ROVEX-640155 format. One record per residue (C-alpha): residue in one letter; x, z, y; chain. Coordinates in steps of 0.02 Angstrom, whole numbers, plus 32768, in hexadecimal, padded with zeros to 4 digits. Layout:
REM residues N
+------+------+------+------+-------+
! resn !   xx !   zz !   yy ! chain !
+------+------+------+------+-------+
!    A !    X !    Z !    Y !     A !
...
+------+------+------+------+-------+
//
This chain:
REM residues 443
+------+------+------+------+-------+
! resn !   xx !   zz !   yy ! chain !
+------+------+------+------+-------+
!    X ! ED9B ! CA5F ! DD15 !     A !
!    X ! ECEB ! CA3C ! DD54 !     A !
!    X ! EC9F ! C9C6 ! DCD7 !     A !
!    X ! EC19 ! C984 ! DD4D !     A !
!    X ! EC9C ! C936 ! DDC0 !     A !
!    X ! ECE3 ! C8B7 ! DD45 !     A !
!    X ! ECF3 ! C82C ! DDC8 !     A !
!    X ! ED53 ! C89F ! DE3D !     A !
!    X ! EDCA ! C8D6 ! DDB4 !     A !
!    X ! EDDB ! C824 ! DD73 !     A !
!    X ! EE13 ! C7E3 ! DE1E !     A !
!    X ! EE87 ! C877 ! DE39 !     A !
!    X ! EEDD ! C873 ! DD90 !     A !
!    X ! EEEA ! C7B6 ! DD7B !     A !
!    X ! EF26 ! C792 ! DE2C !     A !
!    X ! EFB2 ! C811 ! DE1C !     A !
!    X ! EFDB ! C7DC ! DD6B !     A !
!    X ! EFE4 ! C723 ! DD98 !     A !
!    X ! F057 ! C747 ! DE2C !     A !
!    X ! F0C6 ! C7AC ! DDB8 !     A !
!    X ! F0D0 ! C72E ! DD2A !     A !
!    X ! F0F0 ! C6A2 ! DDA6 !     A !
!    X ! F182 ! C70A ! DDE1 !     A !
!    X ! F1C3 ! C71A ! DD2F !     A !
!    X ! F1B7 ! C65D ! DD16 !     A !
!    X ! F22C ! C64C ! DDAB !     A !
!    X ! F2B6 ! C697 ! DD3F !     A !
!    X ! F2D2 ! C5EE ! DCEE !     A !
!    X ! F288 ! C57F ! DD77 !     A !
!    X ! F307 ! C5C0 ! DDF5 !     A !
!    X ! F391 ! C59E ! DD79 !     A !
!    X ! F350 ! C4EE ! DD61 !     A !
!    X ! F34F ! C4CA ! DE1C !     A !
!    X ! F3FA ! C514 ! DE43 !     A !
!    X ! F44D ! C4D2 ! DDA5 !     A !
!    X ! F40A ! C423 ! DDC9 !     A !
!    X ! F450 ! C42E ! DE7A !     A !
!    X ! F4F6 ! C47E ! DE4C !     A !
!    X ! F51D ! C434 ! DDA1 !     A !
!    X ! F4B9 ! C391 ! DD98 !     A !
!    X ! F460 ! C344 ! DD04 !     A !
!    X ! F4DD ! C388 ! DC84 !     A !
!    X ! F4BB ! C438 ! DCBE !     A !
!    X ! F400 ! C417 ! DCBA !     A !
!    X ! F40C ! C3D5 ! DC08 !     A !
!    X ! F472 ! C46E ! DBD2 !     A !
!    X ! F3F4 ! C4E4 ! DC21 !     A !
!    X ! F362 ! C48C ! DBCC !     A !
!    X ! F3B7 ! C49B ! DB23 !     A !
!    X ! F3CD ! C557 ! DB3F !     A !
!    X ! F31E ! C57D ! DB81 !     A !
!    X ! F2CE ! C58C ! DAD2 !     A !
!    X ! F337 ! C627 ! DAB3 !     A !
!    X ! F2EE ! C676 ! DB50 !     A !
!    X ! F242 ! C651 ! DB07 !     A !
!    X ! F273 ! C6AD ! DA68 !     A !
!    X ! F2AF ! C745 ! DAC8 !     A !
!    X ! F21C ! C748 ! DB41 !     A !
!    X ! F1A3 ! C72B ! DAB0 !     A !
!    X ! F1E7 ! C7C3 ! DA56 !     A !
!    X ! F1D2 ! C82D ! DAF2 !     A !
!    X ! F120 ! C7F0 ! DB0D !     A !
!    X ! F0F3 ! C80C ! DA56 !     A !
!    X ! F127 ! C8C2 ! DA63 !     A !
!    X ! F0E3 ! C8DB ! DB12 !     A !
!    X ! F03B ! C887 ! DAF9 !     A !
!    X ! F022 ! C8CE ! DA4A !     A !
!    X ! F04F ! C97F ! DA7E !     A !
!    X ! EFF2 ! C978 ! DB24 !     A !
!    X ! EF54 ! C937 ! DAD0 !     A !
!    X ! EF4F ! C9CC ! DA5A !     A !
!    X ! EF7F ! CA3C ! DAEC !     A !
!    X ! EEE7 ! CA02 ! DB53 !     A !
!    X ! EE6E ! CA18 ! DAC2 !     A !
!    X ! EEAF ! CAC5 ! DA92 !     A !
!    X ! EEB6 ! CAFD ! DB47 !     A !
!    X ! EDFF ! CACC ! DB62 !     A !
!    X ! EDD5 ! CB36 ! DACA !     A !
!    X ! EE38 ! CBCD ! DB06 !     A !
!    X ! EEBA ! CBC8 ! DA7A !     A !
!    X ! EF50 ! CC06 ! DADF !     A !
!    X ! EFC2 ! CC33 ! DA4C !     A !
!    X ! EFAC ! CB87 ! DA00 !     A !
!    X ! EFCF ! CB38 ! DAAA !     A !
!    X ! F07A ! CB8E ! DAB0 !     A !
!    X ! F0A4 ! CB5F ! D9FD !     A !
!    X ! F077 ! CAA9 ! DA21 !     A !
!    X ! F0EA ! CAA5 ! DAB9 !     A !
!    X ! F17A ! CAF8 ! DA5C !     A !
!    X ! F16E ! CA82 ! D9C8 !     A !
!    X ! F16A ! C9EE ! DA3F !     A !
!    X ! F20E ! CA27 ! DA8E !     A !
!    X ! F25B ! CA3D ! D9E1 !     A !
!    X ! F22D ! C98A ! D9B3 !     A !
!    X ! F26E ! C949 ! DA59 !     A !
!    X ! F319 ! C997 ! DA38 !     A !
!    X ! F31D ! C954 ! D986 !     A !
!    X ! F2F7 ! C8A0 ! D9B7 !     A !
!    X ! F36E ! C8AB ! DA4B !     A !
!    X ! F3FD ! C8D9 ! D9D7 !     A !
!    X ! F3DF ! C83C ! D96F !     A !
!    X ! F3E4 ! C7CA ! DA08 !     A !
!    X ! F482 ! C81E ! DA4B !     A !
!    X ! F4DD ! C806 ! D9A6 !     A !
!    X ! F4AE ! C74C ! D9A6 !     A !
!    X ! F4F1 ! C73F ! DA58 !     A !
!    X ! F597 ! C78D ! DA29 !     A !
!    X ! F5B9 ! C72C ! D989 !     A !
!    X ! F54B ! C691 ! D97B !     A !
!    X ! F529 ! C649 ! DA28 !     A !
!    X ! F599 ! C5AF ! DA12 !     A !
!    X ! F550 ! C585 ! D967 !     A !
!    X ! F4A3 ! C59C ! D9AF !     A !
!    X ! F4CB ! C524 ! DA3F !     A !
!    X ! F501 ! C49F ! D9C1 !     A !
!    X ! F466 ! C4BE ! D958 !     A !
!    X ! F3F9 ! C4A4 ! D9F2 !     A !
!    X ! F445 ! C3F8 ! DA0C !     A !
!    X ! F4D1 ! C413 ! DA8A !     A !
!    X ! F551 ! C387 ! DA80 !     A !
!    X ! F605 ! C38B ! DABD !     A !
!    X ! F5D5 ! C363 ! DB71 !     A !
!    X ! F562 ! C3FC ! DB85 !     A !
!    X ! F59D ! C473 ! DAFC !     A !
!    X ! F604 ! C4E9 ! DB67 !     A !
!    X ! F57C ! C4FF ! DBEA !     A !
!    X ! F4F4 ! C517 ! DB66 !     A !
!    X ! F55F ! C597 ! DB08 !     A !
!    X ! F583 ! C5FB ! DBA6 !     A !
!    X ! F4CE ! C602 ! DBDC !     A !
!    X ! F492 ! C631 ! DB2E !     A !
!    X ! F512 ! C6BB ! DB16 !     A !
!    X ! F4E6 ! C718 ! DBB5 !     A !
!    X ! F42C ! C6FD ! DB9E !     A !
!    X ! F437 ! C751 ! DAF3 !     A !
!    X ! F4A3 ! C7E0 ! DB32 !     A !
!    X ! F420 ! C808 ! DBB5 !     A !
!    X ! F394 ! C806 ! DB30 !     A !
!    X ! F37B ! C8C5 ! DB37 !     A !
!    X ! F352 ! C8B9 ! DBF1 !     A !
!    X ! F2D8 ! C828 ! DBD7 !     A !
!    X ! F27D ! C87C ! DB46 !     A !
!    X ! F272 ! C92A ! DB92 !     A !
!    X ! F236 ! C8DE ! DC36 !     A !
!    X ! F1A9 ! C882 ! DBDC !     A !
!    X ! F175 ! C922 ! DB82 !     A !
!    X ! F174 ! C98F ! DC1E !     A !
!    X ! F11A ! C90C ! DC86 !     A !
!    X ! F08B ! C906 ! DC08 !     A !
!    X ! F07C ! C9C4 ! DBF9 !     A !
!    X ! F086 ! C9E4 ! DCB5 !     A !
!    X ! F004 ! C95E ! DCD8 !     A !
!    X ! EF8D ! C9A4 ! DC54 !     A !
!    X ! EFAB ! CA54 ! DC97 !     A !
!    X ! EF4B ! CA22 ! DD34 !     A !
!    X ! EFEB ! C9E8 ! DD89 !     A !
!    X ! EFD1 ! C92B ! DD9C !     A !
!    X ! F013 ! C92F ! DE4E !     A !
!    X ! F0B8 ! C982 ! DE1F !     A !
!    X ! F0CA ! C90C ! DD8A !     A !
!    X ! F0B2 ! C877 ! DDFD !     A !
!    X ! F12C ! C8B9 ! DE80 !     A !
!    X ! F1B1 ! C8DA ! DDFC !     A !
!    X ! F1A2 ! C82A ! DDB5 !     A !
!    X ! F1A5 ! C7D8 ! DE60 !     A !
!    X ! F23B ! C83A ! DEA0 !     A !
!    X ! F298 ! C818 ! DDFE !     A !
!    X ! F273 ! C75F ! DE0D !     A !
!    X ! F29F ! C756 ! DEC6 !     A !
!    X ! F344 ! C7AB ! DE9D !     A !
!    X ! F363 ! C724 ! DE1B !     A !
!    X ! F34B ! C69B ! DE9C !     A !
!    X ! F3C0 ! C6ED ! DF1A !     A !
!    X ! F444 ! C713 ! DE96 !     A !
!    X ! F438 ! C662 ! DE4F !     A !
!    X ! F464 ! C61A ! DEF8 !     A !
!    X ! F4F2 ! C696 ! DF16 !     A !
!    X ! F540 ! C685 ! DE69 !     A !
!    X ! F533 ! C5C7 ! DE59 !     A !
!    X ! F560 ! C58F ! DF0A !     A !
!    X ! F5C4 ! C60B ! DF76 !     A !
!    X ! F616 ! C660 ! DEE0 !     A !
!    X ! F628 ! C5C1 ! DE77 !     A !
!    X ! F600 ! C61A ! DDD1 !     A !
!    X ! F5AD ! C581 ! DD82 !     A !
!    X ! F53A ! C592 ! DCEC !     A !
!    X ! F576 ! C645 ! DCD0 !     A !
!    X ! F535 ! C671 ! DD7D !     A !
!    X ! F489 ! C62D ! DD51 !     A !
!    X ! F483 ! C692 ! DCAF !     A !
!    X ! F4C5 ! C730 ! DD03 !     A !
!    X ! F444 ! C726 ! DD8F !     A !
!    X ! F3B9 ! C70E ! DD10 !     A !
!    X ! F3F5 ! C7A4 ! DCA9 !     A !
!    X ! F3FD ! C819 ! DD3F !     A !
!    X ! F349 ! C7F3 ! DD72 !     A !
!    X ! F2F1 ! C85A ! DCEB !     A !
!    X ! F36A ! C8EA ! DD0C !     A !
!    X ! F330 ! C8EC ! DDC2 !     A !
!    X ! F27A ! C8E1 ! DD8A !     A !
!    X ! F28F ! C978 ! DD16 !     A !
!    X ! F2DD ! C9DE ! DDA4 !     A !
!    X ! F246 ! C9B5 ! DE12 !     A !
!    X ! F1CE ! C9FA ! DD8E !     A !
!    X ! F225 ! CAA4 ! DD84 !     A !
!    X ! F1B3 ! CAE1 ! DE11 !     A !
!    X ! F124 ! CAE3 ! DD92 !     A !
!    X ! F17F ! CB73 ! DD3C !     A !
!    X ! F1CC ! CBC3 ! DDD7 !     A !
!    X ! F11F ! CBD6 ! DE27 !     A !
!    X ! F0DA ! CC10 ! DD7E !     A !
!    X ! F051 ! CB8C ! DD7C !     A !
!    X ! F06F ! CB5C ! DCC7 !     A !
!    X ! EFF8 ! CB95 ! DC3E !     A !
!    X ! F06F ! CB60 ! DBB2 !     A !
!    X ! F10B ! CBC1 ! DB81 !     A !
!    X ! F19F ! CBB0 ! DB0C !     A !
!    X ! F18D ! CC2F ! DA7F !     A !
!    X ! F1F4 ! CC60 ! D9E8 !     A !
!    X ! F1AE ! CC01 ! D956 !     A !
!    X ! F1EA ! CB91 ! D8CB !     A !
!    X ! F1C2 ! CAD8 ! D8BF !     A !
!    X ! F10E ! CAD2 ! D87F !     A !
!    X ! F0E6 ! CA3E ! D811 !     A !
!    X ! F02D ! CA38 ! D83D !     A !
!    X ! F04F ! CA31 ! D8F8 !     A !
!    X ! F0D8 ! C9AE ! D8E2 !     A !
!    X ! F065 ! C940 ! D87A !     A !
!    X ! EFD9 ! C94D ! D8FB !     A !
!    X ! F04B ! C927 ! D98D !     A !
!    X ! F09C ! C890 ! D93A !     A !
!    X ! EFF3 ! C84E ! D8FF !     A !
!    X ! EFA2 ! C85D ! D9AB !     A !
!    X ! F03D ! C81D ! DA06 !     A !
!    X ! F060 ! C78F ! D98C !     A !
!    X ! EFFF ! C70A ! D9F0 !     A !
!    X ! F06B ! C731 ! DA89 !     A !
!    X ! F107 ! C71E ! DA1E !     A !
!    X ! F0C9 ! C67B ! D9D3 !     A !
!    X ! F09F ! C636 ! DA7F !     A !
!    X ! F153 ! C651 ! DAB8 !     A !
!    X ! F1A8 ! C627 ! DA13 !     A !
!    X ! F145 ! C588 ! D9FF !     A !
!    X ! F173 ! C557 ! DAB0 !     A !
!    X ! F22A ! C56A ! DA80 !     A !
!    X ! F217 ! C511 ! D9D9 !     A !
!    X ! F1B5 ! C484 ! DA28 !     A !
!    X ! F23D ! C470 ! DAAA !     A !
!    X ! F2BF ! C464 ! DA20 !     A !
!    X ! F258 ! C3E0 ! D9C5 !     A !
!    X ! F232 ! C37F ! DA65 !     A !
!    X ! F2EA ! C386 ! DA99 !     A !
!    X ! F31E ! C33E ! D9EF !     A !
!    X ! F29D ! C2B2 ! D9F9 !     A !
!    X ! F2C4 ! C289 ! DAAE !     A !
!    X ! F37F ! C289 ! DA8F !     A !
!    X ! F365 ! C1FA ! DA14 !     A !
!    X ! F2EE ! C19C ! DA88 !     A !
!    X ! F33E ! C1B4 ! DB34 !     A !
!    X ! F3DE ! C21B ! DB1E !     A !
!    X ! F416 ! C2A8 ! DB91 !     A !
!    X ! F3BC ! C259 ! DC25 !     A !
!    X ! F318 ! C268 ! DBC6 !     A !
!    X ! F33E ! C31D ! DB9B !     A !
!    X ! F362 ! C342 ! DC52 !     A !
!    X ! F2BC ! C2EF ! DC81 !     A !
!    X ! F262 ! C358 ! DC00 !     A !
!    X ! F2B8 ! C3F0 ! DC4D !     A !
!    X ! F258 ! C3CF ! DCEE !     A !
!    X ! F1B2 ! C3C7 ! DC8F !     A !
!    X ! F1DB ! C45E ! DC22 !     A !
!    X ! F201 ! C4C9 ! DCB9 !     A !
!    X ! F164 ! C495 ! DD16 !     A !
!    X ! F108 ! C4C0 ! DC75 !     A !
!    X ! F156 ! C56E ! DC79 !     A !
!    X ! F109 ! C58B ! DD24 !     A !
!    X ! F05D ! C54E ! DCF0 !     A !
!    X ! F064 ! C5B2 ! DC4F !     A !
!    X ! F094 ! C649 ! DCBA !     A !
!    X ! EFF2 ! C635 ! DD1C !     A !
!    X ! EF8C ! C632 ! DC7D !     A !
!    X ! EFEF ! C6C2 ! DC33 !     A !
!    X ! EFD3 ! C724 ! DCD3 !     A !
!    X ! EF17 ! C70C ! DCC8 !     A !
!    X ! EF1B ! C73B ! DC0F !     A !
!    X ! EF85 ! C7D7 ! DC2E !     A !
!    X ! EF15 ! C805 ! DCC0 !     A !
!    X ! EE75 ! C803 ! DC59 !     A !
!    X ! EEC0 ! C852 ! DBBC !     A !
!    X ! EEBA ! C908 ! DBF7 !     A !
!    X ! EE09 ! C8EF ! DC3A !     A !
!    X ! EDC8 ! C8A0 ! DB9A !     A !
!    X ! EE1F ! C921 ! DB2C !     A !
!    X ! EDDD ! C9B1 ! DB95 !     A !
!    X ! ED2A ! C96F ! DB93 !     A !
!    X ! ED36 ! C94C ! DAD9 !     A !
!    X ! ED80 ! C9F8 ! DAB4 !     A !
!    X ! ECF0 ! CA4D ! DB10 !     A !
!    X ! EC6E ! C9E3 ! DAB6 !     A !
!    X ! EC3D ! C976 ! DB4C !     A !
!    X ! EC42 ! C8CA ! DAFA !     A !
!    X ! EBDA ! C875 ! DB81 !     A !
!    X ! EC58 ! C8A2 ! DC09 !     A !
!    X ! ECE6 ! C863 ! DB9C !     A !
!    X ! EC90 ! C7B9 ! DB8A !     A !
!    X ! EC6B ! C7B5 ! DC45 !     A !
!    X ! ED25 ! C7C7 ! DC68 !     A !
!    X ! ED47 ! C73B ! DBEB !     A !
!    X ! ECCD ! C6CA ! DC49 !     A !
!    X ! ED23 ! C6EF ! DCEF !     A !
!    X ! EDCB ! C6C4 ! DCA0 !     A !
!    X ! ED8F ! C61E ! DC58 !     A !
!    X ! ED42 ! C5E9 ! DCFE !     A !
!    X ! EDE4 ! C613 ! DD58 !     A !
!    X ! EE4A ! C5B2 ! DCD7 !     A !
!    X ! EDE1 ! C515 ! DCF1 !     A !
!    X ! EDF0 ! C51C ! DDAF !     A !
!    X ! EEAC ! C53D ! DDA9 !     A !
!    X ! EECA ! C4B3 ! DD29 !     A !
!    X ! EE70 ! C42F ! DD90 !     A !
!    X ! EED3 ! C45F ! DE2B !     A !
!    X ! EF78 ! C461 ! DDCB !     A !
!    X ! EF60 ! C3B5 ! DD7F !     A !
!    X ! EF2A ! C369 ! DE25 !     A !
!    X ! EFC8 ! C3AB ! DE78 !     A !
!    X ! F038 ! C36D ! DDEC !     A !
!    X ! EFE8 ! C2C1 ! DDE6 !     A !
!    X ! EFF4 ! C2A6 ! DEA2 !     A !
!    X ! F0A0 ! C2F2 ! DEBC !     A !
!    X ! F0F9 ! C2C2 ! DE1A !     A !
!    X ! F17F ! C25F ! DE78 !     A !
!    X ! F1B5 ! C2E7 ! DEF4 !     A !
!    X ! F1A9 ! C36F ! DE6E !     A !
!    X ! F224 ! C30F ! DE01 !     A !
!    X ! F294 ! C2E8 ! DE96 !     A !
!    X ! F2AD ! C3A2 ! DEB7 !     A !
!    X ! F309 ! C3B0 ! DE10 !     A !
!    X ! F35C ! C304 ! DE15 !     A !
!    X ! F3F0 ! C32C ! DE86 !     A !
!    X ! F451 ! C292 ! DE4A !     A !
!    X ! F3C0 ! C21C ! DE71 !     A !
!    X ! F3C4 ! C1DD ! DDBE !     A !
!    X ! F343 ! C150 ! DDBB !     A !
!    X ! F329 ! C15A ! DD00 !     A !
!    X ! F310 ! C216 ! DD03 !     A !
!    X ! F292 ! C201 ! DD90 !     A !
!    X ! F230 ! C17C ! DD31 !     A !
!    X ! F227 ! C1DF ! DC8E !     A !
!    X ! F1F9 ! C284 ! DCE0 !     A !
!    X ! F171 ! C23D ! DD52 !     A !
!    X ! F11C ! C1E6 ! DCC1 !     A !
!    X ! F12C ! C283 ! DC58 !     A !
!    X ! F0E2 ! C2F6 ! DCDB !     A !
!    X ! F044 ! C28E ! DCEB !     A !
!    X ! F026 ! C284 ! DC2F !     A !
!    X ! F065 ! C32C ! DBF0 !     A !
!    X ! EFFB ! C395 ! DC65 !     A !
!    X ! EF58 ! C346 ! DC2F !     A !
!    X ! EF63 ! C3DD ! DBBB !     A !
!    X ! EF51 ! C45C ! DC4A !     A !
!    X ! EE9B ! C492 ! DC35 !     A !
!    X ! EEA3 ! C498 ! DB77 !     A !
!    X ! EF47 ! C4F9 ! DB7D !     A !
!    X ! EEF8 ! C57B ! DBEF !     A !
!    X ! EE5A ! C587 ! DB86 !     A !
!    X ! EEBD ! C5A6 ! DAE7 !     A !
!    X ! EF29 ! C62A ! DB3B !     A !
!    X ! EE94 ! C68D ! DB79 !     A !
!    X ! EE32 ! C67F ! DAD8 !     A !
!    X ! EEC4 ! C6BD ! DA6D !     A !
!    X ! EEDB ! C750 ! DAE4 !     A !
!    X ! EE21 ! C779 ! DADB !     A !
!    X ! EE25 ! C782 ! DA1E !     A !
!    X ! EEC1 ! C7F0 ! DA23 !     A !
!    X ! EE74 ! C862 ! DAA7 !     A !
!    X ! EDDE ! C88A ! DA36 !     A !
!    X ! EE4F ! C8A5 ! D99F !     A !
!    X ! EE21 ! C801 ! D94A !     A !
!    X ! EED3 ! C7CC ! D929 !     A !
!    X ! EEB5 ! C749 ! D8A2 !     A !
!    X ! EE5A ! C6C4 ! D90B !     A !
!    X ! EEDD ! C6DE ! D994 !     A !
!    X ! EF66 ! C6C0 ! D912 !     A !
!    X ! EF0F ! C622 ! D8D4 !     A !
!    X ! EF02 ! C5D7 ! D983 !     A !
!    X ! EFB3 ! C607 ! D9B3 !     A !
!    X ! F006 ! C5C4 ! D916 !     A !
!    X ! EFA2 ! C522 ! D919 !     A !
!    X ! EFC9 ! C4F7 ! D9CE !     A !
!    X ! F07A ! C537 ! D9C6 !     A !
!    X ! F0BB ! C4F9 ! D920 !     A !
!    X ! F04B ! C4AD ! D89B !     A !
!    X ! EFF9 ! C424 ! D903 !     A !
!    X ! F06F ! C400 ! D993 !     A !
!    X ! F110 ! C3E1 ! D931 !     A !
!    X ! F0CF ! C35D ! D8B7 !     A !
!    X ! F06A ! C314 ! D947 !     A !
!    X ! F10A ! C300 ! D9AD !     A !
!    X ! F163 ! C2A0 ! D922 !     A !
!    X ! F0CA ! C235 ! D8FD !     A !
!    X ! F09E ! C207 ! D9B1 !     A !
!    X ! F154 ! C1E9 ! D9E5 !     A !
!    X ! F16A ! C172 ! D951 !     A !
!    X ! F0CA ! C11B ! D985 !     A !
!    X ! F0DE ! C111 ! DA43 !     A !
!    X ! F18F ! C14C ! DA6D !     A !
!    X ! F19C ! C1BA ! DB09 !     A !
!    X ! F0E3 ! C1A3 ! DB30 !     A !
!    X ! F0BD ! C1F0 ! DA87 !     A !
!    X ! F130 ! C283 ! DAAE !     A !
!    X ! F0D4 ! C2A7 ! DB50 !     A !
!    X ! F028 ! C299 ! DAFF !     A !
!    X ! F052 ! C310 ! DA72 !     A !
!    X ! F027 ! C3AD ! DAD4 !     A !
!    X ! EF7F ! C370 ! DB1D !     A !
!    X ! EF3F ! C334 ! DA74 !     A !
!    X ! EF76 ! C3D3 ! DA19 !     A !
!    X ! EF2E ! C44A ! DA9B !     A !
!    X ! EE89 ! C3EA ! DA9D !     A !
!    X ! EE76 ! C3F3 ! D9DF !     A !
!    X ! EE9D ! C4AD ! D9DD !     A !
!    X ! EE25 ! C4CE ! DA6D !     A !
!    X ! ED98 ! C47C ! DA0B !     A !
!    X ! EDC0 ! C4E6 ! D973 !     A !
!    X ! EDD0 ! C583 ! D9DD !     A !
!    X ! ED24 ! C568 ! DA2A !     A !
!    X ! ECDA ! C55A ! D97C !     A !
!    X ! ED32 ! C5FA ! D943 !     A !
!    X ! ECF6 ! C656 ! D9DE !     A !
!    X ! EC40 ! C627 ! D9BE !     A !
!    X ! EC4F ! C65D ! D908 !     A !
!    X ! ECA7 ! C701 ! D931 !     A !
!    X ! EC2A ! C72A ! D9BC !     A !
!    X ! EB99 ! C717 ! D944 !     A !
!    X ! EBEB ! C785 ! D8C0 !     A !
!    X ! EC1C ! C807 ! D941 !     A !
!    X ! EB6B ! C816 ! D984 !     A !
!    X ! EB26 ! C828 ! D8D5 !     A !
!    X ! EBA5 ! C8B0 ! D8AF !     A !
!    X ! EB77 ! C910 ! D94E !     A !
!    X ! EABD ! C904 ! D92F !     A !
!    X ! EAD2 ! C939 ! D87A !     A !
!    X ! EB35 ! C9D2 ! D8AD !     A !
+------+------+------+------+-------+
//
């Protein structure tokens, strides 16, 4: 990689990564659209109750993929080929181990899990069905996340993007076929979603067939040091997804008491739009991660910070455009998912869209900053930011603000939390930058 062309590589990697992650977000967005059209508000509520489990599965895959691929990029830039292979092999071991846990839950506990997530008698069967098949396809989701990260960091961002897009496009086509012509209901939506990562994995096989890969599966035992490093570096990615699922569970519980299933369905619209926006930010973060890690691994700190500056500028521009679109088109956006023309659902969702996404710029800033810290092997500040925005601040804030202002408080929870974390993150960045410079100069 030519270090002097950081802008060229930034545009190349981030553009392809954003296209790919947007495609992945369509896994659930396509389900939301077709379920709302085919099964109405009850189906939409059931899907929204099940989505947090997808966040858990996807978060596990990203933790392993991002953690392993970060170490892969650093070791590759330092010419440590044997360690590269051991990192990849241990990542696959962990993927299989976590997959087995999710599959067992799918076989034996999906109904209990649906009840725990808040499914009542009217939506229990649909929620249970979707959850069961989502969990049974967990190995495909997790392995797909791992391979996408490694292929992208192995100078294959274009193939990674193509695999994600084709997988997602297949999901959209299969959703339509299974729900409408074949009348497979909520099972059809889950089955289409589960087949998508399988198709994506098949697309990436060309990276091995053409022998372009610089990482290989080798015979080795599970190595504790590598596992610890991977989990530590990938932990912010896990927290980002886990917290999204936990926050959805908390929000669903609060909204059920305030507005019932109609409110949950309205929140489903907002949550799924949020998935798309988060995918854009995740795409930018995943695009810059291999660049920052490579520059850092080769000792070029200035180039790493230049890439960070490009990412932050892009985040600000994208966030402004996103919020303007949402504010102006809140009514038609909601109407797309409101097949029954439910006036109450329309009112709640439109109001929520305009308030909730005041968080856009701060959400993007926090995502990029946590990824930057992880990419230069400073896991602790990334952990702090991720846990604060995902769990420690947002959950008590949701209960406090909803008690204070009802649904308005629910919608303002995310903007206020992300703003507070962004301010803290900026302070940590300034402090860490100063210490890092001193350390470099001293050495």
